[in-house]
C-alpha positions as CSV (number, residue, x, y, z in Angstrom):
1,M,-23.9,66.6,-9.9
2,L,-22.6,64.9,-13.1
3,T,-21.1,68.0,-14.5
4,Q,-18.2,67.8,-12.0
5,S,-17.4,64.2,-12.8
6,T,-16.3,62.2,-15.9
7,F,-18.6,59.5,-17.2
8,L,-16.6,56.2,-17.5
9,A,-19.1,53.4,-18.6
10,S,-22.5,51.9,-18.1
11,Q,-23.9,48.4,-17.6
12,S,-27.3,47.0,-16.9
13,F,-28.7,43.8,-15.5
14,V,-31.9,42.2,-14.2
15,L,-32.6,40.1,-11.2
16,P,-34.2,36.8,-11.6
17,Q,-38.1,37.1,-11.4
18,I,-37.9,40.9,-11.3
19,P,-38.2,42.2,-14.9
20,V,-36.9,45.7,-14.2
21,E,-33.7,46.9,-15.9
22,I,-31.1,48.1,-13.3
23,I,-28.6,50.6,-14.7
24,I,-25.2,51.3,-13.3
25,Q,-23.2,54.3,-14.5
26,L,-19.7,54.8,-13.4
27,H,-18.3,58.3,-12.8
28,K,-14.9,59.6,-11.6
29,S,-14.1,63.0,-10.3
30,P,-11.5,64.8,-12.5
31,E,-9.4,65.9,-9.5
32,K,-9.0,62.4,-8.0
33,T,-6.0,60.4,-8.8
34,D,-6.9,57.2,-6.9
35,N,-9.1,54.3,-8.1
36,K,-12.3,55.5,-6.5
37,C,-15.3,55.8,-8.7
38,Y,-18.9,56.7,-8.0
39,A,-21.8,54.6,-9.4
40,S,-25.2,56.1,-10.2
41,L,-27.9,53.7,-10.1
42,N,-31.5,54.0,-11.6
43,H,-32.8,51.7,-8.8
44,F,-31.8,50.6,-5.3
45,I,-32.7,47.3,-3.7
46,K,-34.6,47.2,-0.4
47,T,-36.1,43.8,0.4
48,P,-38.4,43.1,3.4
49,L,-35.5,42.0,5.4
50,Q,-33.5,45.3,5.0
51,K,-33.9,48.4,7.2
52,H,-32.1,50.6,4.5
53,P,-31.7,50.3,0.7
54,A,-28.5,48.8,-0.5
55,P,-25.9,49.6,-1.7
56,L,-25.2,52.6,0.6
57,V,-25.2,56.0,-1.1
58,N,-23.7,59.5,-0.4
59,Q,-25.7,62.7,-0.4
60,L,-25.8,62.7,-4.2
61,N,-27.4,59.2,-4.3
62,Q,-24.1,57.8,-5.6
63,T,-22.3,54.7,-4.4
64,L,-18.5,54.7,-3.8
65,V,-16.9,51.7,-5.5
66,F,-13.2,50.9,-6.5
67,C,-12.6,50.3,-10.1
68,N,-9.7,49.2,-12.2
69,S,-8.8,50.4,-15.6
70,D,-11.6,48.3,-17.3
71,N,-14.3,49.0,-14.6
72,D,-15.2,45.3,-14.1
73,T,-14.6,45.3,-10.4
74,A,-16.9,48.2,-9.8
75,F,-19.7,46.7,-11.9
76,Q,-19.2,43.4,-10.1
77,T,-19.3,45.0,-6.7
78,I,-22.7,46.6,-7.4
79,R,-24.2,43.6,-8.9
80,E,-23.1,41.4,-6.1
81,S,-24.7,43.7,-3.6
82,F,-28.0,43.4,-5.3
83,F,-27.8,39.7,-5.7
84,A,-26.7,39.2,-2.1
85,E,-29.9,40.9,-0.8
86,Y,-32.0,39.3,-3.2
87,E,-30.8,35.7,-2.4
88,E,-31.0,36.3,1.4
89,T,-34.6,37.3,1.1
90,K,-35.5,34.4,-1.2
91,K,-33.9,31.9,1.4
92,I,-36.6,32.7,3.9
93,G,-39.3,31.9,1.4
94,L,-40.4,35.4,0.2
95,M,-41.2,35.7,-3.6
96,P,-39.3,38.3,-5.4
97,S,-41.2,41.5,-6.2
98,N,-40.9,44.7,-8.3
99,S,-41.5,46.5,-4.9
100,W,-38.0,45.4,-3.9
101,L,-36.6,48.1,-6.2
102,I,-36.7,51.7,-5.3
103,P,-36.3,54.2,-8.2
104,N,-33.6,56.8,-7.8
105,S,-35.4,60.1,-8.6
106,Q,-31.9,61.8,-9.0
107,F,-30.7,59.3,-11.7
108,V,-29.8,60.9,-15.0
109,K,-29.5,58.4,-17.8
110,F,-27.0,59.3,-20.6
111,N,-28.4,58.8,-24.1
112,D,-28.7,55.3,-25.2
113,A,-25.8,55.7,-28.0
114,T,-23.4,56.6,-25.2
115,V,-24.6,54.0,-22.7
116,K,-24.8,50.8,-24.7
């Protein structure tokens, strides 16, 4: 999976009231010349309102995102997806829960020296 792509960058964040670190790692396939990147996530969000976890993933549990030269757009797209689902569920009065995050069993974390 990751041996055929190039690691670009990593970021992490935490949702309010859910103290679980969500890690985003960006990868780009070496043969592609467009601005498509793939994000590997250590968790997906699935609130009680959702039928399927978000963001959508491919067969490798990766999310297609668009990134520019500094990757900010890609990271922002993923974070916004998580926060949108989180906020929609809070609006109906449900309390945030760690159970809203689904671990990605296929996630491979690069060593901390590289990621941070």
